[in-house]
C-alpha positions as CSV (number, residue, x, y, z in Angstrom):
1,X,0.0,0.1,0.0
2,X,1.3,3.5,-0.9
3,X,1.8,5.4,2.2
4,X,2.3,8.9,0.5
5,X,-1.2,10.6,0.2
6,X,0.0,12.6,-3.0
7,X,1.4,9.0,-4.4
8,X,-2.4,7.8,-3.7
9,X,-4.0,10.7,-5.3
10,X,-2.2,10.8,-8.6
11,X,-2.3,7.0,-8.8
12,X,-6.3,7.1,-8.5
13,X,-6.4,10.0,-10.6
14,X,-4.4,8.2,-13.6
15,X,-6.1,5.0,-12.8
16,X,-9.4,6.9,-13.4
17,X,-8.2,8.2,-16.5
18,X,-7.4,5.2,-18.1
19,X,-10.4,3.6,-17.0
20,X,-12.1,6.3,-19.1
21,X,-9.5,6.8,-22.2
22,X,-8.9,3.3,-22.5
23,X,-12.2,1.9,-23.3
24,X,-13.1,5.3,-25.3
25,X,-9.9,4.7,-27.3
26,X,-11.0,1.0,-28.0
27,X,-14.3,2.3,-29.3
28,X,-12.8,5.1,-31.1
29,X,-10.5,2.7,-32.9
30,X,-13.3,0.6,-34.0
31,X,-15.3,3.2,-35.1
32,X,-12.7,4.9,-37.0
33,X,-11.9,1.5,-38.7
34,X,-15.4,0.8,-39.3
35,X,-16.3,4.2,-40.9
36,X,-12.8,3.7,-42.9
37,X,-14.3,0.6,-44.5
38,X,-17.6,2.4,-45.1
39,X,-15.7,5.2,-46.8
40,X,-13.3,2.3,-49.0
41,X,-16.6,0.7,-50.0
42,X,-18.0,3.9,-51.0
43,X,-14.8,4.7,-52.9
44,X,-15.3,1.3,-54.8
45,X,-18.8,2.0,-55.8
46,X,-17.3,5.5,-57.1
47,X,-14.5,3.8,-58.9
48,X,-17.0,1.2,-60.5
49,X,-19.4,3.7,-61.7
50,X,-16.7,5.7,-63.0
51,X,-15.6,2.7,-65.3
52,X,-19.0,2.0,-66.2
53,X,-19.2,5.7,-67.8
54,X,-15.6,5.6,-69.1
55,X,-16.6,2.2,-70.8
56,X,-19.6,3.6,-72.7
57,X,-17.8,7.0,-73.7
58,X,-15.1,4.9,-75.1
59,X,-17.6,2.7,-77.0
60,X,-16.9,-0.6,-75.1
61,X,-20.0,-1.7,-75.1
62,X,-20.1,-2.6,-79.0
63,X,-16.6,-3.1,-79.5
64,X,-14.6,-5.2,-82.0
65,X,-15.3,-8.8,-81.0
66,X,-11.7,-9.4,-81.3
67,X,-10.3,-6.3,-79.5
68,X,-9.5,-6.7,-75.6
69,X,-8.1,-3.6,-73.4
70,X,-6.0,-4.8,-70.9
71,X,-4.5,-2.0,-68.3
72,X,-1.6,-2.6,-66.3
73,X,-2.1,-1.7,-62.8
74,X,0.2,1.1,-61.8
75,X,2.8,0.7,-59.4
76,X,1.5,2.4,-56.1
77,X,4.2,4.0,-53.6
78,X,2.3,2.4,-50.9
79,X,5.1,1.3,-48.9
80,X,6.6,4.8,-49.0
81,X,6.4,7.1,-46.1
82,X,6.6,10.2,-48.4
83,X,4.7,10.9,-51.4
84,X,6.5,9.7,-54.5
85,X,6.1,11.5,-58.0
86,X,2.1,11.3,-58.4
87,X,1.6,9.0,-56.0
88,X,0.4,9.1,-52.2
89,X,1.0,6.4,-49.0
90,X,-2.6,6.2,-49.1
91,X,-3.2,4.7,-52.5
92,X,-5.0,1.5,-52.5
93,X,-4.3,-1.5,-54.5
94,X,-6.9,-1.9,-56.9
95,X,-8.1,-4.7,-59.5
96,X,-10.9,-4.0,-62.2
97,X,-12.9,-5.5,-65.0
98,X,-15.4,-4.7,-67.6
99,X,-17.5,-7.2,-69.1
100,X,-19.9,-6.4,-72.1
101,X,-23.4,-7.3,-72.8
102,X,-22.5,-10.5,-74.7
103,X,-20.0,-11.6,-71.7
104,X,-16.8,-10.7,-73.4
105,X,-14.0,-8.7,-71.1
106,X,-13.4,-5.8,-72.6
107,X,-11.4,-4.2,-70.2
108,X,-9.2,-5.5,-67.3
109,X,-6.5,-4.7,-65.2
110,X,-3.3,-7.3,-65.8
111,X,-3.8,-8.7,-62.1
112,X,-7.8,-9.5,-62.7
113,X,-7.3,-10.8,-66.0
114,X,-8.0,-14.6,-64.9
115,X,-10.9,-13.9,-63.0
116,X,-14.2,-15.3,-64.4
117,X,-17.4,-13.1,-64.9
118,X,-19.1,-15.2,-62.4
119,X,-16.7,-14.9,-59.5
120,X,-19.0,-12.5,-57.7
121,X,-22.5,-11.6,-57.6
122,X,-23.8,-7.9,-57.9
123,X,-23.0,-5.8,-54.9
124,X,-20.4,-6.2,-52.3
125,X,-18.5,-9.6,-51.7
126,X,-15.0,-10.9,-50.9
127,X,-12.8,-13.2,-52.9
128,X,-9.4,-14.6,-53.1
129,X,-7.1,-13.7,-56.2
130,X,-3.4,-14.6,-56.5
131,X,-3.2,-15.3,-52.9
132,X,-4.5,-11.8,-51.6
133,X,-8.0,-11.4,-50.3
134,X,-10.3,-8.8,-51.8
135,X,-13.1,-6.4,-51.3
136,X,-15.2,-6.5,-54.5
137,X,-17.8,-4.4,-55.6
138,X,-19.8,-5.7,-58.9
139,X,-22.3,-3.4,-61.1
140,X,-24.8,-4.9,-63.4
141,X,-26.5,-2.4,-65.6
142,X,-29.9,-3.1,-67.2
143,X,-28.3,-4.1,-70.5
144,X,-26.3,-6.8,-68.7
145,X,-22.9,-5.4,-68.9
146,X,-20.8,-5.8,-66.0
147,X,-18.5,-3.7,-64.1
148,X,-16.1,-5.0,-61.4
149,X,-13.6,-3.2,-58.9
150,X,-11.8,-4.8,-56.0
151,X,-9.6,-3.5,-53.1
152,X,-6.5,-5.8,-51.3
153,X,-8.0,-5.9,-47.6
154,X,-4.1,-5.5,-47.0
155,X,-4.2,-2.5,-48.7
156,X,-7.0,-1.1,-46.9
157,X,-5.9,-2.8,-43.2
158,X,-2.7,-1.1,-43.7
159,X,-4.1,2.6,-44.4
160,X,-6.6,1.9,-41.5
161,X,-4.1,1.4,-39.0
162,X,-1.7,4.3,-40.1
163,X,-4.9,6.5,-40.0
164,X,-5.2,5.1,-36.5
165,X,-1.6,5.8,-35.8
166,X,-1.6,9.1,-36.5
167,X,-4.7,9.6,-34.1
168,X,-3.5,7.6,-31.4
169,X,-0.1,8.5,-31.4
170,X,-0.3,12.2,-30.0
171,X,-2.3,10.6,-27.2
172,X,0.2,8.0,-26.3
173,X,2.8,11.0,-26.2
174,X,0.3,13.0,-24.2
175,X,-0.1,10.2,-21.6
176,X,3.2,10.4,-20.0
177,X,3.1,14.4,-20.0
178,X,-0.5,14.3,-18.4
179,X,0.9,12.2,-15.4
180,X,3.7,14.5,-14.9
181,X,1.4,17.5,-15.1
182,X,-1.3,15.6,-12.7
183,X,1.5,14.9,-10.3
184,X,2.6,18.7,-10.2
185,X,-1.1,19.6,-9.9
186,X,-1.6,17.2,-7.0
187,X,1.4,18.8,-5.3
188,X,0.3,22.1,-5.6
189,X,-3.1,21.1,-4.1
190,X,-1.6,19.4,-1.4
191,X,0.4,22.5,-0.3
192,X,-1.7,23.2,2.5
193,X,-1.1,20.0,4.2
194,X,2.7,20.8,3.8
195,X,1.8,24.2,5.6
196,X,0.0,22.5,8.6
197,X,2.5,19.8,9.1
198,X,5.2,22.7,9.1
199,X,3.1,24.5,11.7
200,X,2.6,21.6,13.4
201,X,6.5,20.8,13.6
202,X,7.3,24.2,14.7
203,X,5.1,23.8,17.8
204,X,6.8,23.4,21.2
205,X,5.3,20.3,23.1
206,X,3.7,22.5,25.7
207,X,1.9,24.6,23.1
208,X,-1.8,23.3,23.2
209,X,-3.6,26.7,21.7
210,X,-5.9,25.7,19.0
211,X,-4.6,25.6,15.4
212,X,-5.6,28.9,13.0
213,X,-8.0,28.1,10.3
214,X,-7.9,31.0,8.3
215,X,-7.5,29.8,4.7
216,X,-8.2,26.6,5.4
217,X,-9.3,24.2,2.2
218,X,-12.7,23.0,3.3
219,X,-11.4,19.2,3.0
220,X,-9.1,20.2,5.8
221,X,-11.8,21.7,8.3
222,X,-13.0,18.3,9.8
223,X,-9.1,17.3,10.3
224,X,-8.4,20.6,12.0
225,X,-11.8,20.6,14.1
226,X,-11.1,17.1,15.5
227,X,-7.4,18.3,15.9
228,X,-8.4,21.4,17.9
229,X,-10.7,19.3,19.8
230,X,-8.1,17.3,21.0
231,X,-5.7,20.0,21.9
232,X,-8.4,21.4,23.7
233,X,-8.9,18.2,25.8
234,X,-5.2,18.0,26.1
235,X,-5.1,21.6,27.4
236,X,-7.9,20.6,29.9
237,X,-6.3,17.8,31.2
238,X,-2.7,19.5,31.4
239,X,-4.4,22.4,33.4
240,X,-6.4,19.9,35.5
241,X,-2.9,18.0,36.3
242,X,-1.2,21.1,37.1
243,X,-3.9,22.2,39.8
244,X,-4.0,19.0,40.8
245,X,-0.3,18.9,41.6
246,X,-0.6,22.2,43.2
247,X,-3.3,20.9,45.5
248,X,-1.6,17.6,46.1
249,X,1.5,19.4,47.2
250,X,-0.4,21.9,49.5
251,X,-2.5,19.3,51.0
252,X,0.3,17.0,51.9
253,X,2.4,19.8,53.4
254,X,-0.1,20.6,55.9
255,X,-0.6,17.3,57.8
256,X,3.4,16.6,57.3
257,X,4.5,20.0,58.8
258,X,2.0,19.5,61.8
259,X,3.5,15.9,62.4
260,X,7.0,17.4,62.4
261,X,6.2,20.2,64.6
262,X,4.3,18.0,67.2
263,X,7.5,15.8,67.0
264,X,9.7,18.5,67.6
265,X,7.5,19.5,70.6
266,X,7.2,16.1,71.9
267,X,11.2,16.1,71.8
268,X,11.4,19.3,73.4
269,X,8.6,18.4,76.3
270,X,9.8,17.0,79.7
271,X,6.3,16.8,81.2
272,X,5.0,13.4,80.1
273,X,1.8,14.5,79.6
274,X,2.5,16.9,76.7
275,X,5.0,14.2,75.5
276,X,2.1,11.9,74.9
277,X,-0.1,14.8,73.7
278,X,2.3,15.6,71.1
279,X,3.0,12.3,70.0
280,X,-0.7,11.3,69.6
281,X,-1.1,14.5,67.5
282,X,1.7,14.0,65.5
283,X,0.5,10.3,64.9
284,X,-3.1,11.7,63.9
285,X,-1.2,14.1,61.3
286,X,0.7,11.0,59.8
287,X,-2.5,8.8,59.6
288,X,-3.9,12.0,57.6
289,X,-1.1,12.0,55.0
290,X,-1.1,8.3,55.2
291,X,-4.7,8.2,53.8
292,X,-4.0,11.1,51.5
293,X,-1.2,9.3,49.9
294,X,-3.2,6.3,49.7
295,X,-6.3,8.5,48.0
296,X,-3.5,10.1,45.4
297,X,-2.5,6.3,44.7
298,X,-6.1,5.3,44.2
299,X,-6.9,8.4,42.2
300,X,-3.8,8.0,39.8
301,X,-4.2,4.2,39.2
302,X,-7.9,4.9,38.2
303,X,-7.1,7.9,36.0
304,X,-5.1,6.0,34.0
305,X,-7.3,3.1,33.9
306,X,-9.5,2.2,30.6
307,X,-12.1,-0.3,29.4
308,X,-9.6,-2.2,27.8
309,X,-8.4,-3.7,30.9
310,X,-10.0,-7.2,31.2
311,X,-13.0,-7.2,33.3
312,X,-14.3,-9.9,35.6
313,X,-17.5,-11.1,37.4
314,X,-17.8,-9.2,40.5
315,X,-20.0,-9.7,43.7
316,X,-21.1,-6.2,44.4
317,X,-23.1,-7.3,47.7
318,X,-20.0,-8.9,48.9
319,X,-17.9,-6.2,48.3
320,X,-20.2,-4.0,50.3
321,X,-20.5,-6.3,53.5
322,X,-16.8,-6.5,53.6
323,X,-16.1,-2.8,53.3
324,X,-18.8,-2.0,55.9
325,X,-17.3,-4.5,58.2
326,X,-13.9,-3.2,57.7
327,X,-14.8,0.5,58.4
328,X,-17.0,-0.6,61.5
329,X,-13.8,-1.8,63.0
330,X,-12.2,1.2,62.8
331,X,-15.2,3.4,64.0
332,X,-16.1,1.2,66.9
333,X,-15.6,3.6,69.2
334,X,-18.3,6.0,67.6
335,X,-20.9,3.3,68.4
336,X,-22.7,3.6,64.8
337,X,-26.0,1.9,63.8
338,X,-25.0,0.1,60.7
339,X,-27.3,-1.6,58.4
340,X,-27.2,-3.7,55.1
341,X,-30.5,-4.0,53.1
342,X,-30.3,-6.3,50.0
343,X,-33.7,-5.8,48.0
344,X,-31.9,-7.2,44.8
345,X,-29.9,-10.5,46.1
346,X,-27.1,-11.9,44.3
347,X,-26.0,-8.6,42.2
348,X,-23.0,-9.0,40.1
349,X,-21.3,-6.7,38.0
350,X,-18.8,-7.0,35.3
351,X,-15.7,-4.9,36.0
352,X,-12.5,-4.6,38.5
353,X,-13.3,-5.9,41.9
354,X,-10.2,-3.6,43.4
355,X,-12.0,-0.5,41.5
356,X,-15.7,-1.5,43.1
357,X,-14.1,-2.0,46.7
358,X,-12.4,1.5,46.2
359,X,-15.8,3.3,45.4
360,X,-17.6,1.4,48.3
361,X,-14.7,2.3,50.4
362,X,-14.6,5.8,49.8
363,X,-18.7,6.3,50.1
364,X,-18.7,4.2,53.4
365,X,-15.6,6.1,54.8
366,X,-17.0,9.7,54.3
367,X,-20.3,8.3,56.0
368,X,-18.5,6.9,58.8
369,X,-15.9,10.0,59.5
370,X,-18.8,12.5,59.2
371,X,-21.6,10.7,61.3
372,X,-21.3,11.5,64.4
373,X,-21.4,9.1,67.7
374,X,-24.5,6.9,68.0
375,X,-25.4,8.0,64.3
376,X,-26.8,6.2,61.5
377,X,-25.1,4.5,58.5
378,X,-27.4,2.3,55.7
379,X,-26.2,0.5,52.6
380,X,-28.7,-0.5,50.2
381,X,-29.0,-2.5,47.1
382,X,-32.0,-2.3,45.2
383,X,-33.2,-2.9,41.6
384,X,-34.4,0.1,39.2
385,X,-35.8,0.5,35.7
386,X,-32.2,1.7,34.5
387,X,-30.5,-1.2,36.3
388,X,-29.3,-1.7,40.2
389,X,-28.7,0.9,42.6
390,X,-26.4,1.1,45.5
391,X,-27.4,3.8,48.0
392,X,-25.2,4.7,51.0
393,X,-27.2,7.0,53.6
394,X,-25.9,8.7,56.9
395,X,-27.2,10.8,59.5
396,X,-24.4,13.3,59.4
397,X,-24.5,16.9,58.8
398,X,-24.8,16.7,55.2
399,X,-23.8,19.1,52.5
400,X,-25.3,22.5,51.9
401,X,-27.0,22.7,48.6
402,X,-24.8,25.1,47.1
403,X,-22.1,22.9,47.3
404,X,-23.7,19.9,46.0
405,X,-22.7,20.8,42.4
406,X,-19.3,21.0,43.2
407,X,-18.8,17.8,45.2
408,X,-17.0,15.6,42.8
409,X,-14.3,18.0,42.2
410,X,-11.0,17.3,43.8
411,X,-10.0,18.8,46.8
412,X,-13.6,20.5,47.2
413,X,-15.5,19.9,50.4
414,X,-18.7,21.1,51.9
415,X,-18.2,24.3,54.0
416,X,-19.5,22.3,56.9
417,X,-17.0,19.8,56.8
418,X,-14.2,19.4,59.2
419,X,-10.7,19.7,58.3
420,X,-9.7,16.3,58.4
421,X,-10.7,15.6,55.0
422,X,-8.8,16.1,51.8
423,X,-11.9,16.4,49.2
424,X,-10.7,13.5,47.3
425,X,-12.9,10.6,48.2
426,X,-16.2,11.4,45.9
427,X,-13.9,12.3,42.9
428,X,-12.5,8.8,43.2
429,X,-16.2,7.4,43.3
430,X,-16.9,9.6,40.3
431,X,-13.8,8.3,38.3
432,X,-14.5,4.4,39.0
433,X,-18.1,4.8,38.5
434,X,-17.1,6.4,35.1
435,X,-14.8,3.3,34.2
436,X,-17.8,0.9,34.9
437,X,-20.6,3.1,33.0
438,X,-22.4,4.0,36.3
439,X,-23.7,7.4,37.2
440,X,-23.5,8.8,41.1
441,X,-25.7,11.4,42.2
442,X,-25.8,12.8,45.8
443,X,-28.9,13.9,47.5
444,X,-30.3,14.6,51.2
445,X,-30.5,11.5,53.2
446,X,-33.8,9.7,54.1
447,X,-32.8,10.0,57.9
448,X,-33.3,13.5,60.1
449,X,-30.3,14.8,58.5
450,X,-27.2,13.7,56.2
451,X,-26.0,12.8,52.9
452,X,-27.0,10.2,50.4
453,X,-24.9,9.0,47.9
454,X,-26.7,6.4,45.0
455,X,-24.7,4.8,42.4
456,X,-26.8,3.2,39.7
457,X,-25.1,0.4,37.3
458,X,-27.0,0.0,34.1
459,X,-28.1,-3.5,32.9
460,X,-25.6,-3.8,30.3
461,X,-22.9,-4.2,32.9
462,X,-24.8,-6.7,35.0
463,X,-23.9,-10.4,34.8
464,X,-26.3,-13.3,35.0
465,X,-26.8,-14.7,38.5
466,X,-25.3,-17.8,39.6
467,X,-27.3,-21.0,39.2
468,X,-27.0,-23.2,41.7
469,X,-26.3,-27.1,40.6
470,X,-28.4,-28.5,43.1
471,X,-31.6,-29.9,41.9
């Protein structure tokens, strides 16, 4: 396959031209040959009538019975490429006869002297004389005198080929020239591609501005629109990553600095109580830093994931129960009332178990962290028209209505939230849900206060329930 667009366009143009010109040339050749044969036949008829008139004028219709006029056929310069004397390269090789009414041969060319009168019927016919194939026209008048004129087929074919060659030769010469001109025209027509290539080559790697579409050919507009769209998405991604890096650095600096300060205080204090208090606060800062780093790693992992990964069948109910049990151990001091309601059992999803566990873990972790002691947390699996919903509700302080629109943005937290969160939990949930084709919505909890996070998995992501082998 040709990788050059210019070569492809040139080849296709030449192929199309050949597809049109070659059949046209064949048809033209046949038409020329047919027309030449028609004209040659007309010339035979004209020559026959001329001999008939001359025979009558010369008194050959009532000649002396003993007389016969034999004419030597002139030697035509047919094979010559130039006109010789009074001749011409396109002269035909002829033979002729005149028979009187009493069936006597009165006039003949020397090459037809031995051809009998009955050799051909009136009108056009063909015969072989002296090993040559002839085209013959025979004219028989009412008084039964007969005039016959013949032309050799090889003479006629040679003239036809010469005429066709004279018409075809310019075309054969023009085709290579046409190929060169088509190639030049294609190169000129594709100059905007060269300009676009040069502009892209000159761009620095960090440049993501849109490419100018001034004086852009119409055919390149879809390509440039798609390329500009890609550059816009790359620009947005880079800006988000830069912002993420800056926010991450800021978020990590605060707990790390606080932990170091508390450790320094612990080292500098001789009071056992202050020493233990400083170590405890340093541990809290390091724990917060550990959680922040884990969330960064989760976010980076699932940001780089795609649907091209190999999916598996995951038991969603088992993920929910496992993560709630693990979180309950860490929040045992808060004496929370936990409940798992399964309206739709045996829910299995095509996806990635580590990702689904991270989704459930982040939602439940938020619910446990923001729900006050003695509060309630409920996880529910239920069937909906659009699929299966995982709903986690808590009785915490909830989120103000004005903050709901930005709840899935990174490092964004409600204004009523405490200072221990990072604002990454729901961003991770949204990204994992996107990977699984699910949708995430946040609304008020059905408890007196709190937040409800609902993740709906569409039907196409659900796997068929397992069938027991028992009868």
